[in-house]
Each structure stands twice: as C-alpha cells, then as structure tokens.
C-alpha positions in Angstrom: -0.6 -30.4 -11.6 -1.0 -27.4 -9.3 -3.8 -26.0 -11.5 -5.7 -29.3 -11.4 -5.3 -29.5 -7.6 -6.5 -25.9 -7.2 -9.6 -26.5 -9.3 -10.5 -29.7 -7.4 -10.2 -27.8 -4.1 -12.4 -25.0 -5.4 -15.0 -27.4 -6.7 -15.1 -29.2 -3.4 -15.5 -25.9 -1.6 -18.5 -24.9 -3.8 -20.2 -28.3 -3.2 -19.7 -28.0 0.5 -21.0 -24.5 0.7 -24.1 -25.4 -1.4 -25.0 -28.4 0.9 -24.5 -26.3 4.0 -26.7 -23.6 2.6 -29.5 -26.1 2.0 -29.5 -27.0 5.7 -29.7 -23.4 6.9 -32.8 -21.3 6.2 -31.8 -17.7 5.4 -34.2 -14.8 5.1 -34.0 -13.4 1.5 -33.2 -9.7 1.2 -35.8 -7.5 -0.5 -35.1 -6.9 -4.1 -34.5 -3.3 -5.1 -33.4 -1.5 -8.2 -29.9 -0.3 -8.6 -30.6 3.1 -7.0 -34.0 2.6 -5.4 -35.0 5.1 -2.7 -36.5 3.4 0.3 -38.5 5.6 2.8 -37.9 5.0 6.5 -40.5 2.9 8.2 -41.6 5.7 10.5 -42.9 7.7 7.5 -46.2 6.9 6.0 -46.4 5.2 2.6 -48.6 7.8 1.3 -46.2 10.6 2.1 -43.3 8.9 0.3 -43.9 6.4 -2.4 -40.8 4.4 -3.5 -39.7 5.4 -7.0 -36.7 4.9 -9.1 -34.0 7.4 -8.0 -31.5 9.2 -10.2 -27.9 8.1 -10.4 -25.7 8.5 -7.4 -24.2 11.7 -8.9 -27.6 13.4 -8.4 -27.9 12.2 -4.8 -30.0 15.0 -3.2 -27.9 17.9 -4.3 -26.9 20.2 -1.5 -29.0 23.3 -0.9 -27.5 26.0 -3.1 -30.2 28.6 -2.5 -28.4 29.7 0.7 -25.6 32.2 0.5 -22.3 30.3 0.4 -20.8 32.8 2.9 -23.3 32.0 5.5 -21.6 28.7 6.4 -24.8 26.7 5.9 -24.4 23.0 5.7 -24.7 21.2 2.3 -26.3 18.2 4.0 -25.1 15.0 5.5 -24.5 11.6 3.8 -24.5 8.5 5.9 -22.6 5.9 3.9 -22.2 2.2 4.6 -18.6 1.1 4.1 -19.2 -2.6 3.2 -20.9 -2.8 -0.2 -21.4 1.0 -0.3 -18.2 3.0 -0.2 -16.3 -0.2 -0.9 -17.2 -2.0 -4.2 -16.9 -5.3 -2.5 -19.4 -6.3 0.2 -17.1 -9.1 1.5 -14.9 -8.2 4.5 -12.9 -11.4 4.4 -9.8 -9.9 2.6 -9.4 -7.2 5.3 -9.6 -9.6 8.2 -7.2 -12.0 6.3 -4.7 -9.1 5.9 -4.8 -8.5 9.7 -4.4 -12.2 10.4 -1.4 -12.5 8.1 0.4 -9.3 9.1 -0.4 -9.2 12.8 -1.1 -12.8 13.7 1.2 -14.7 11.3 0.7 -17.5 8.8 -0.9 -19.9 11.2 -3.7 -17.5 12.1 -4.2 -16.8 8.5 -4.4 -20.5 7.7 -7.0 -21.0 10.4 -9.1 -18.1 9.0 -8.9 -19.6 5.6 -10.1 -23.0 6.9 -13.1 -21.2 8.5 -14.2 -19.6 5.2 -16.7 -22.3 4.1 -18.5 -21.9 7.4 -18.5 -18.1 7.0 -20.3 -18.4 3.7 -23.4 -19.9 5.3 -23.5 -17.5 8.3 -25.3 -14.2 8.3 -23.3 -11.0 7.8 -23.4 -10.1 11.5 -22.4 -13.6 12.7 -19.6 -14.0 10.1 -18.1 -10.6 11.2 -18.2 -11.7 14.8 -16.4 -15.0 14.0 -13.7 -13.2 12.0 -13.2 -10.6 14.7 -12.7 -13.4 17.3 -10.3 -15.4 15.2 -8.3 -12.4 13.9 -8.0 -10.2 17.0 -8.0 -12.5 20.0 -4.6 -12.1 21.8 -3.2 -9.3 19.6 -1.5 -6.4 21.3 -3.4 -3.1 21.0 -0.3 -0.9 20.4 1.1 -3.3 17.8 -2.1 -3.2 15.8 -2.3 0.5 16.0 0.7 0.8 13.7 -0.6 -1.8 11.4 -4.0 0.0 11.1 -2.3 3.1 9.9 0.6 1.6 7.9 -0.9 -1.5 6.3 -4.7 -1.4 6.0 -5.2 1.9 4.0 -3.6 0.5 0.9 -6.0 -2.4 0.6 -9.1 -0.3 1.5 -8.3 2.5 -0.9 -7.9 0.1 -3.9 -11.6 -0.9 -3.4 -13.1 2.5 -2.9 -15.9 3.2 -5.5 -15.3 6.4 -7.4 -19.0 6.9 -8.0 -20.0 6.6 -4.4 -17.1 8.6 -3.0 -17.9 11.5 -5.4 -21.6 11.4 -4.5 -21.0 11.1 -0.7 -18.5 14.0 -0.4 -19.2 16.6 -3.0 -21.3 17.8 -6.0 -20.8 20.3 -8.8 -23.3 22.7 -7.3 -21.9 22.4 -3.8 -18.3 23.0 -5.1 -19.3 26.2 -7.0 -20.9 27.7 -3.9 -18.2 26.6 -1.5 -20.4 23.9 0.2 -19.2 20.5 1.2 -21.2 17.5 2.2 -20.7 16.2 5.7 -19.8 12.5 5.2 -20.4 10.0 8.0 -19.3 6.4 7.4 -20.8 3.4 9.2 -19.2 0.0 9.3 -19.6 -3.4 11.1 -15.8 -3.8 11.1 -13.9 -2.7 14.2 -13.1 1.0 14.3 -9.3 0.3 14.6 -9.5 -1.2 11.1 -11.5 1.4 9.1 -11.0 4.7 10.9 -7.4 5.5 9.8 -8.0 5.2 6.1 -11.4 6.9 6.3 -10.3 10.0 8.2 -6.6 10.2 7.1 -6.9 9.5 3.4 -10.6 10.2 2.5 -11.2 13.1 4.9 -14.4 11.5 6.2 -16.0 13.7 9.0 -17.1 10.9 11.4 -16.9 7.1 11.7 -19.5 5.0 13.4 -18.0 1.6 14.1 -17.7 -0.8 17.0 -14.8 -0.7 19.4 -12.8 -3.8 20.3 -12.8 -4.9 23.9 -9.4 -5.3 25.5 -7.8 -6.5 28.7 -4.3 -5.6 29.8 -3.4 -4.1 26.5 -4.5 -7.1 24.5 -7.6 -7.5 22.4 -10.1 -10.1 23.5 -11.5 -10.8 20.0 -14.9 -9.3 21.0 -16.4 -6.1 19.5 -19.3 -4.0 20.6 -22.7 -4.7 19.2 -24.7 -2.0 17.4 -26.7 -1.1 20.4 -23.6 -0.5 22.5 -22.1 1.7 19.7 -25.3 3.9 19.5 -25.4 4.3 23.3 -21.7 5.1 23.6 -21.7 7.9 21.0 -23.9 11.0 20.6 -25.5 10.0 17.3 -27.6 13.1 17.2 -24.4 15.2 17.2 -22.6 12.9 14.7 -25.3 12.5 12.1 -27.5 15.5 13.0 -29.1 17.6 10.2 -26.6 20.5 10.6 -29.0 22.6 8.5 -29.3 20.2 5.6 -31.0 16.9 4.5 -29.7 13.6 5.7 -29.6 10.9 3.1 -28.0 7.4 3.2 -26.0 5.1 0.9 -26.6 1.5 2.0 -24.7 -1.6 1.2 -25.5 -5.3 0.8 -25.8 -6.8 4.2 -24.7 -3.5 5.8 -24.8 -2.9 9.5 -26.6 -0.3 11.5 -29.8 -0.5 9.5 -31.8 1.0 12.3 -29.6 4.0 12.1 -30.4 4.5 8.4 -34.1 4.1 9.1 -34.1 6.6 11.9 -32.0 9.5 10.6 -32.0 9.3 6.8 -34.7 10.9 4.7 -33.8 8.7 1.7 -31.6 5.6 1.4 -30.0 4.5 -1.8 -29.4 0.7 -1.9 -27.1 -0.6 -4.6 -27.7 -4.0 -6.1 -24.9 -6.6 -6.9 -25.0 -5.8 -10.6 -24.8 -2.0 -9.9 -21.7 -2.5 -7.6 -19.9 -4.5 -10.2 -20.3 -1.7 -12.8 -18.6 0.8 -10.6 -15.0 1.9 -11.1 -12.3 2.2 -8.5 -11.2 5.6 -7.3 -8.1 6.7 -9.1 -5.1 7.3 -6.7 -4.7 10.8 -8.1 -8.2 11.6 -6.7 -7.4 10.6 -3.2 -7.8 13.7 -0.9 -4.4 12.7 0.5 -1.9 10.7 -1.6 -0.9 7.3 -0.4 2.9 7.6 -0.5 4.0 5.2 2.2 2.6 1.8 3.3 4.0 -1.2 5.0 3.4 -5.0 5.3 4.6 -8.0 3.4 1.4 -9.0 1.6 1.4 -7.6 -2.0 -1.9 -9.0 -3.2 -5.5 -8.7 -2.3 -6.0 -11.7 0.1 -9.2 -13.1 -1.2 -10.0 -16.8 -0.4 -8.7 -18.0 -3.7 -5.6 -15.8 -3.7 -4.8 -16.8 -0.1 -5.2 -20.5 -0.9 -2.8 -20.0 -3.8 -0.2 -18.4 -1.5 -0.3 -21.3 1.0 0.1 -23.8 -1.8 3.0 -21.8 -3.2 5.0 -21.5 0.0 6.4 -25.0 0.1 7.8 -24.4 -3.4 8.6 -20.7 -3.0 11.0 -21.1 0.0 13.5 -23.5 -1.6 13.2 -21.6 -4.9 14.2 -18.4 -3.0 17.3 -20.2 -1.6 18.2 -21.5 -5.1 17.8 -18.0 -6.6 20.0 -16.5 -3.9 22.7 -19.1 -4.4 22.8 -18.6 -8.2 23.1 -14.8 -7.8 25.8 -14.9 -5.1 28.0 -17.8 -6.4 28.0 -17.4 -10.2 29.4 -14.5 -12.3 26.8 -12.1 -13.7 27.2 -13.5 -17.2 25.8 -16.8 -15.9 23.6 -15.8 -13.0 21.4 -13.3 -15.0 20.2 -15.9 -17.7 19.8 -18.6 -15.0 17.7 -16.3 -12.8 15.5 -15.6 -15.9 15.0 -19.3 -16.3 14.0 -19.5 -12.6 11.3 -16.8 -13.1 13.1 -13.6 -12.3 12.6 -11.1 -15.1 15.3 -8.4 -15.4 15.4 -5.8 -18.2 18.1 -3.3 -18.8 17.7 -0.1 -20.9 20.9 1.7 -21.8 21.1 5.4 -22.3 21.3 6.9 -25.8 24.7 8.6 -25.2 26.3 5.6 -23.5 24.8 2.3 -25.0 26.9 0.1 -22.7 27.8 1.1 -19.1 30.4 -1.6 -18.7 34.0 -0.5 -18.4 35.2 -2.6 -21.3 34.1 0.1 -23.7 36.1 2.9 -22.0 38.8 4.4 -24.1 42.2 3.1 -23.1 43.0 -0.2 -21.4 44.0 1.2 -18.0 41.7 4.2 -17.8 39.9 4.6 -14.4 36.2 4.4 -14.7 35.1 6.6 -11.7 31.4 6.6 -12.3 28.8 7.5 -9.7 25.4 5.8 -10.3 22.5 7.6 -8.5 19.3 5.5 -8.5 15.9 5.6 -6.8 15.5 3.1 -4.1 13.0 0.3 -4.4 14.6 -2.6 -2.6 17.7 -3.8 -0.7 19.2 -5.3 -3.8 19.1 -2.2 -5.9 22.9 -1.7 -6.0 23.4 -5.4 -7.0 20.9 -5.1 -9.8 22.7 -1.9 -11.1 26.0 -3.8 -10.8 24.7 -6.8 -12.7 23.1 -4.6 -15.4 26.4 -2.7 -15.9 28.4 -6.0 -15.7 30.7 -4.4 -13.1 31.8 -6.1 -9.9 34.1 -3.1 -9.1 31.1 -1.0 -8.0 30.7 -0.3 -4.3 27.4 0.2 -2.6 26.7 2.9 0.0 24.3 1.4 2.6 22.6 2.4 5.8 20.9 0.2 8.3 21.1 -3.1 6.4 21.7 -6.3 8.3 25.2 -7.7 8.9 24.2 -10.9 7.1 23.3 -8.9 4.0 26.7 -7.2 4.1 28.5 -10.5 4.4 26.6 -12.1 1.5 26.9 -9.2 -0.9 28.9 -10.0 -4.0 30.0 -6.4 -4.3 31.8 -4.2 -1.8 29.6 -2.3 0.7 30.3 0.4 3.2 28.1 2.0 5.8 27.0 5.6 6.0 26.8 7.2 9.4 24.5 10.2 8.9 27.5 12.4 9.6 27.9 14.5 6.5 31.7 15.0 6.7 32.4 11.4 7.5 30.0 10.1 4.8 31.5 12.4 2.1 35.0 11.2 3.0 34.0 7.5 2.8 32.4 8.0 -0.6 35.5 9.8 -1.9 37.6 7.0 -0.6 35.6 4.5 -2.5 35.8 6.5 -5.7 39.4 7.7 -5.8 41.5 5.7 -3.3 40.7 2.2 -4.4 43.4 0.5 -6.5 42.6 0.7 -10.2 39.7 3.0 -9.7 36.1 2.0 -9.4 32.5 3.1 -9.2 29.9 3.9 -6.6 26.1 3.2 -6.4 24.1 5.4 -4.1 20.4 5.8 -3.4 19.9 9.5 -2.6 16.4 9.0 -1.3 17.8 7.3 1.8 15.0 4.7 2.1 12.7 2.6 -0.1 9.3 3.8 -1.5 6.9 1.3 -3.0 4.5 3.7 -4.6 5.1 5.7 -7.9 6.7 8.6 -6.0 10.2 9.8 -5.6 11.4 11.1 -2.2 13.7 14.1 -1.9 17.2 13.3 -3.3 20.0 14.2 -0.8 22.7 16.4 -2.5 25.6 14.7 -0.8 26.4 12.5 -3.8 26.4 15.6 -6.1 29.1 17.3 -4.1 31.5 14.7 -5.4 30.9 15.8 -9.0 33.4 18.6 -8.7 36.1 16.1 -8.6 35.5 15.0 -12.2 33.1 12.1 -11.4 30.4 11.2 -13.9 27.0 11.2 -12.3 24.8 8.7 -14.1 21.1 8.6 -13.1 19.5 5.2 -13.0 15.8 4.6 -13.0 14.7 1.4 -11.2 11.2 -0.2 -11.1 10.4 -3.3 -9.2 7.2 -5.4 -9.6 6.2 -8.2 -7.3 3.0 -10.3 -7.2 2.9 -11.9 -3.8 5.3 -10.5 -1.2 6.9 -7.1 -0.6 10.6 -7.3 0.1 10.7 -4.2 2.3 9.3 -3.3 5.7 9.6 -0.4 8.1 8.7 -2.4 11.2 9.7 -6.0 10.5 13.0 -7.9 10.3 15.2 -6.6 7.6 17.2 -9.8 7.4 14.1 -11.5 5.8 13.7 -8.9 3.1 15.7 -10.9 0.4 13.8 -14.1 1.3 10.4 -12.5 0.8 11.4 -10.9 -2.5 12.9 -14.0 -3.9 9.8 -16.1 -2.9 7.7 -14.2 -5.4 6.7 -16.4 -8.3 7.7 -13.8 -11.0 9.5 -10.7 -9.6 10.7 -8.3 -12.3 13.3 -5.6 -12.2 13.7 -2.7 -14.7 17.1 -1.0 -14.8 17.3 2.1 -17.1 20.5 4.0 -17.4 20.0 7.6 -18.3 22.3 10.2 -19.9 24.9 11.5 -17.5 24.2 14.8 -15.8 26.5 17.7 -16.6 28.0 19.2 -13.5 30.0 22.3 -12.9 33.3 22.8 -11.1 33.1 24.3 -7.6 29.4 25.2 -7.6 29.1 24.6 -3.9 26.0 23.5 -2.0 23.6 25.3 -4.3 25.1 23.6 -7.4 24.9 20.2 -5.6 21.3 20.8 -4.8 20.6 21.7 -8.5 22.3 18.5 -9.6 20.3 16.4 -7.1 17.1 17.9 -8.3 18.0 17.4 -12.0 18.7 13.7 -11.3 15.4 13.3 -9.5 13.6 15.0 -12.4 15.1 12.7 -15.0 14.4 9.6 -13.0 10.8 10.7 -12.4 10.3 11.4 -16.1 11.7 8.0 -17.1 9.5 6.1 -14.8 6.4 8.3 -14.8 6.7 8.8 -11.1 5.7 11.9 -9.1 8.4 14.0 -7.3 7.9 14.9 -3.6 9.9 16.6 -0.9 9.4 13.9 1.6 12.3 12.2 3.4 13.3 9.1 5.3 12.2 10.8 8.5 8.7 11.4 7.1 8.4 7.8 6.2 9.3 6.4 9.5 7.2 8.9 11.4 4.1 7.7 9.4 4.8 4.0 9.4 6.8 3.3 12.6 6.4 6.3 14.9 10.1 7.0 14.9 12.6 9.0 12.8 14.3 6.0 11.3 17.7 6.6 13.0 19.7 3.4 13.7 22.3 3.3 16.5 25.9 2.5 15.8 25.6 -1.0 17.3 22.2 -1.7 15.8 22.3 -4.7 13.5 20.3 -3.0 10.9 16.6 -3.3 11.5 15.4 -0.5 9.2 15.8 0.4 5.6 
C-alpha cells in the first residue's frame, strides 16, 4: 500500500513539474562535450579555437620546468563546487539537511513542499529561495557547530575522485614537490561549504556568499555575486601566483563572470560525464572523517525525505513497541520477536568459547566473573552483549546516560565518575562483591564512534585482570538506514527512540577469544592488554585504530571536553 501511494505521489509531482515548465521559458544551456575547453570571451576566437580537451587527469599539468626548490607555483585551479567538485549539481539535499538538523521537522517539511516550485526556477533563484526558507531565524552560533559537525559527512560522500585529483595534484607536480593551488567557488553560503572544503579537503581558498545576520540570527538572505567579488580581493585569492589559472565548471554553476575573467581555460562537464565519475574513497581524504554528528543517516534527496515523512507515523509507535518487547520480556522471547519486528541481530561466538552463557560453565555453583570489553557504537551496546550472551547478571559501566535510561535498563548499571580510584573500586565491587558472582560490560573507548575507527582503549578495565578475571573482547557493529541513535549536542534521552524508529536496524555481536593476562603486570601490562583488545576488535571488524579520545570528539563536535557534572542528568555520551 505504501509503495503504491509513493508511486502515485511521484507521478503527480512529475506531471506538475512538466506543466509548470511549459509555462516558464528557460534559456537553454550551450551544449558542450564532456571536457570541452571554452575560451574566455575577452580573448579572440582566432587566438583560441575550442577543441576537445584531454581528460581531467591531464588538466594543464603544472609547470615542471622550474626547479622544485625555487618555490614556484604549480598553477591555480578554480573549481565550481556544485556539479564540479561534487558529482551532483543539485544542492537540495544539503539545504534539507540544514533544515532538518537545525530547523526541525516542520522546516524540513516546508522545504519539501517547495521542491516542485524549485524545479522550475533558475539555479540562482532556487538557491535564494532555499537559503531564505532554511536559514531565516536560525542562530548563528548554533549553526556554526552544525556546519563543522554535521555537513562534512554529506559533502564528502559526493566528492568526485576524478575532479579532486585533477584540481589538487598531478603526477608531475608530486614528483617535483609542486602542488596546485585550489580555489573553490560556490553559490551556497560560506558557512555551509567552507568547513568541509578547508578542514577535510585542504582547499586553499573558498569564494562563497556570506549570510546576512541581525542580533546573532540569520535573516535568510545571502550576498549576491557582485557583493562577494567586491568584498574580497579576488586578485589575491585567484591570482596567477606564477602559474596558469584554469577552471572546472559545473552545471548551472555560480560566478561565471569570475571564470571568464581569470581562467585561461574552463572545463565544463556534461550530465553524462558527471554520472560516470566515482566518489572519492574515504581513505583518500586529506584528513580522515572520524567524528560527525546529527540524526539524519541518509542522503536527504526529495524522494528519500518524502519516504522519511511517510514512515514517521508508523515508526514512532513501532519504536515504542520494540522498546516494550525488549524491556518486558526475557531474552529468549524478546530477541526472536524483535527480529519479527524488523530488528536484525546476529551473534558470532568465539572459537574457544562457542557459547558465552554461564550454563556451560563447569560446576553448578561456579562464579562466572567475566569482563566483556567492547567497542562503543550506541547506548544499548551493553544490553545487546547481555542479550547475545543470554546473561541478565551482567552489569554495565556507564557515563553520562540519562536517568530515564538507567531506570528502564533491564540489567544493573552503575555510573563512572572519571575518578580512577573510585571507578576501579566500583568495577571491582560489581565483579567480586555481588552475591553469586557476575559479569561486567565496559566500553573502554568512553564514547561512541559512528565511522569505522576505534578510539583509544582506556587501560582501567585491564587493571582488574590481575584478580583472575577473564577479559573477553567483543566486536560490535551497528547499521542504521534512517536515523542515528547518538548525538554529541542533542538530547540523549531521545537516543533509543531514534534508533528504534529505523525501519531495519541491525546489530552484529562477535565474541572473540579471551585475552591472556599476566599477574601483577602493573600499568604497563594493563596498557598492553588494552592495546591487544583494541587490535583484536579492529581486526574482527576491519576498522582502523586511532589514538583519539572522548575529549578529542567533543572538542571537534561540541566545543567542550565532554565532561558531565555530578548533578547533570546525562546529556552527553
């Protein structure tokens, strides 16, 4: 029923757009080949006849006749962001992400309803309309965090590997120590594009309009191209610097006069050429994207956003039902019922211990003091480990979760205080002083990480190994298709709701072989155990190990060190 309804809406949208287009006369763009060089108008046609250009990899190779030690420039590339550096010429998904993350669902719905009209407007008018609807009334300081923490992920996934390689380097330039100077131009506001361009792609300069503000709030109005050129010293930004200036244009790109004035040659890609390009692999980013924030886990195209709004009336009650099943029923019933409700969970046992449940322990009254050390993907990680191990006697060490989450947890929880001595005593109490023994689940990373990276593992859990505790590494992988269940700047009490609203979330729990620990090895031995656990988890998941910490994450995403006060209700994770 939902598929038929979606198809009818899309068909109606196409018909509406086709009729509106017939009423509006639009000037057709000149047709060019995939990499046709277009001479600037101020140059005579006889001096530069248009001809088919080589591929982008051969884009006016930097001057290699000059000695590399002289510091001569390898030339400048002026690259359009929309349809040039980015494979997609449409800017709608980026404005929709801002509307959803900074303005809320209502603003996002209004922007979606405006989409049919945007299709019939020119590129410049459509951008102005989206800027007005998206930014009007937003606080400048609040969006500053979103521009650095949320936007780069969506932009980087759409970067063209071919254009990025041509715009920033070449084989000849690399051999002689030269590097192209890359200047990116965009019709989108500077606050949206500059963080990802300079921070993650190492672009030298960005030419983009500033948003006008009043009293710390955006007015929804951006500078026009003339104001941008007058405000900045374009000669200094795009000047020759001793090398040729060439351009990579885009479909419907902005600042065409800038290309015509300063660029010796301009490469304009066609729609078919852009579709043949491949995305830049994350391992080729000049700076790896380890941390990002926001709730939206999909690219918010018009179709995907419409699907999300159609899913919400069903997703919210489904999330409540899933939570009730997990909290109220025993694991033997809740796990298969959750699978029937769309939550996919998979458990992989280790080769040396096929079943982590205590029933297989030798002796009926033997204490099973196991310490499960897992990477941290979401708030419910300890619960998933407990369900996979079929052990409700496991306790979870937590930090900065909400009081509501603690009350609803089906397994015991206790709070860490960031005081090493107090936290070690609390962990020992959970392991050895509880009647009948028990187990403990810890996340040594100290915070969640969405990308395939592992943060530094704190050695505190490994210091307990000298007391005869089995340290069992657990590799966790979480996949979501609509909403992220973690945030650095939002309300933590909503994390479970967002995760459970996903149509088909999936959890992978893999128990690895226990780590052999020594007696009385001290802090150095504990550090070695923590590194070994991190290495095994990284190998099992195919993740990359890092030395980053919780403090690094919150400095990047939230501008603080991620420390929660004693009376804080738990706003961070």
